[in-house]
C-alpha angles and dihedrals in degrees: 000000000000092000092054091052091051092050091048091048092050093049093048094046092058095046114100128193117208132180114226099198091117090058091050092050092048091048094051090045090050093053092045093048092046091053091047098045096041090046089055093050118109097188137033094254092049086054090053089049089049090054090051090049089051090057093055100034093127088065090060091047094052092044092054091046091054091047091056092049093055 
């Protein structure tokens, strides 16, 4: 009986629960930004640049937030 309790305790101790809401928000933001930036593109390479911008859109968000704080 004691051995089973130790095994259960070891398994439960290494089990982590995480909420993935941040990933969902980033994913929705990525798709929205990709649609926006690619929709604004006039050439293929501007579309590629738009896709890259969509990947790093939080950088733009934080940069603008810091600009307004200064």
